C-alpha positions in Angstrom: -12.8 24.5 49.8 -13.0 26.3 46.5 -16.4 27.8 47.7 -14.9 29.0 50.9 -11.9 30.5 49.0 -14.3 32.4 46.7 -16.4 33.5 49.7 -13.4 34.9 51.5 -12.2 36.6 48.3 -15.5 38.3 47.8 -15.7 39.3 51.4 -12.3 40.9 51.2 -13.2 42.5 47.9 -16.3 44.0 49.5 -14.3 45.3 52.5 -11.6 46.9 50.3 -14.1 48.5 47.9 -16.3 50.1 50.5 -16.4 53.8 49.8 -14.8 53.4 46.4 -16.6 55.0 43.5 -19.2 52.7 41.8 -17.2 52.3 38.6 -14.1 51.2 40.5 -16.2 48.8 42.6 -17.8 47.4 39.4 -14.3 46.8 37.9 -13.1 45.1 41.1 -16.2 42.8 41.1 -15.8 42.1 37.4 -12.2 40.7 37.9 -12.5 39.0 41.3 -13.0 35.5 39.8 -12.8 33.8 36.4 -16.6 33.4 36.6 -17.0 37.1 37.2 -14.8 38.0 34.2 -16.7 35.8 31.9 -20.1 37.1 33.1 -18.8 40.7 32.7 -17.6 39.9 29.1 -21.0 38.7 28.0 -22.7 41.6 29.8 -20.7 44.4 28.3 -21.0 43.3 24.7 -24.8 42.7 24.9 -27.5 45.3 24.4 -30.1 46.7 22.1 -29.5 48.4 18.8 -28.1 51.9 19.2 -27.1 51.4 22.9 -23.5 52.5 23.4 -21.5 49.7 25.1 -19.3 50.4 28.0 -16.0 50.0 26.1 -14.0 51.2 29.1 -15.4 48.4 31.1 -14.5 45.9 28.4 -10.9 47.2 28.3 -10.6 46.6 32.1 -11.2 42.9 31.6 -8.2 42.3 29.2 -4.5 42.3 29.9 -2.7 45.2 28.2 -1.3 43.0 25.4 -4.3 40.7 25.1 -5.5 39.5 21.7 -9.0 38.7 20.4 -9.2 36.3 17.5 -12.2 35.5 15.4 -12.0 32.4 13.2 -14.2 32.5 10.2 -15.1 30.7 7.0 -14.3 31.5 3.4 -16.1 30.0 0.4 -12.9 28.1 -0.5 -13.0 26.2 2.8 -10.2 28.1 4.5 -10.7 29.3 8.0 -8.7 32.5 8.4 -8.1 34.0 11.9 -8.7 37.8 12.3 -6.3 38.8 15.2 -7.3 42.0 16.9 -6.5 44.1 19.9 -9.5 45.1 22.1 -9.6 48.5 20.4 -9.6 46.7 16.9 -12.6 44.7 18.1 -14.4 47.8 19.3 -13.9 49.4 16.0 -15.1 46.3 14.2 -18.4 45.9 16.2 -19.5 49.4 17.0 -21.5 50.0 13.8 -23.1 46.5 13.7 -24.1 46.9 17.4 -25.5 50.3 16.6 -27.5 48.9 13.7 -28.9 45.7 15.3 -29.4 44.4 18.8 -26.8 41.9 20.0 -27.2 39.7 23.0 -24.7 36.9 23.6 -25.2 34.5 26.5 -23.5 31.4 27.8 -25.1 28.1 27.0 -22.6 25.8 28.6 -19.0 25.9 30.0 -16.0 23.6 30.6 -13.0 24.9 32.5 -9.5 23.8 33.3 -7.2 25.4 35.8 -3.6 25.2 36.9 -2.6 27.7 39.5 -3.0 31.2 38.2 -4.2 30.2 34.7 -7.6 29.1 33.7 -8.9 28.0 30.3 -12.7 28.4 29.7 -14.5 26.9 26.8 -17.7 28.8 26.8 -20.5 27.8 24.4 -22.5 30.9 23.4 -25.7 31.8 21.7 -26.3 35.1 20.0 -29.7 36.8 19.5 -30.8 40.2 18.2 -33.2 40.6 21.1 -33.4 38.8 24.5 -36.9 37.3 23.6 -35.8 35.8 20.3 -36.8 32.2 20.3 -34.0 31.0 18.2 -30.4 32.3 18.2 -29.0 33.6 15.0 -25.6 32.2 15.9 -23.9 29.7 18.3 -20.3 28.9 18.8 -17.4 28.6 21.2 -15.5 31.3 23.0 -12.1 30.0 24.1 -11.0 32.3 27.0 -7.6 32.2 28.6 -7.4 34.0 32.0 -4.5 34.7 34.3 -4.3 35.8 37.9 -1.6 38.4 38.8 -2.0 38.0 42.6 -4.7 40.7 42.9 -7.1 40.2 40.0 -8.0 38.1 36.9 -7.2 39.2 33.4 -8.3 37.9 30.0 -5.0 37.1 28.3 -6.7 36.0 25.0 -10.1 35.3 23.6 -10.6 33.1 20.5 -14.0 32.4 19.1 -15.6 30.3 16.3 -19.2 30.2 15.3 -20.7 26.8 14.4 -21.5 26.1 10.7 -23.5 23.4 9.0 -20.3 21.7 8.2 -18.9 22.1 11.7 -21.8 22.0 14.2 -21.1 22.3 17.9 -20.2 18.9 19.5 -22.8 17.6 22.0 -20.2 17.6 24.8 -20.1 21.4 24.6 -23.9 21.9 24.7 -24.3 21.2 28.4 -26.2 18.5 30.3 -29.1 16.8 28.6 
C-alpha cells in the first residue's frame, strides 16, 4: 500500500510539474517524500573542494523556523550543542567546504512515522573524495520531518559524530 501511495504521489508530482522550470521541478521532487528530502540533503552538502553548494536548494528543504544542531566534544568531557539556523550552518561550512572536499553519504537508516511526522535516524559517513577508502568521520543524523499537506519539510536536524569513547552502535550500522 505504501508503495502504491508513493507511486501515485510521484505520478501526481510529475503531472503538476510538467512545464515548470527545472529548479522548481527539482524542488518539488526534493520534498515529495521523506526519502527524497534525505537524499537531497546529502546531495546538496556534498561536493569537491571549491565547488559552490546550492544553498538555495538546501534552504528549500527546511521549514522556515527549522534548527540545525551539532553536538560536539570538549576535552573536559562535556558535549555542547551548537544550535544554528540554516543560514548559520551555511556560514559555518562555506570556508571548510571551499578548502576541502566533503562527501557525506548514508550508511544505514531507521525511521519511525506517525501521520504527518517522520523521525529518521540516518547513519552517515564523510569523505574528502568519493573514492576515499576510509571515511574521516561517521555519525548519526537525527532528522525530524513534517508534512504540511502538500510537501515534506525538515523541522530539525541534530547530528553527532562517533568518537573512540562513543562508537556507533551496531544496530545503526545496517544489516550484516
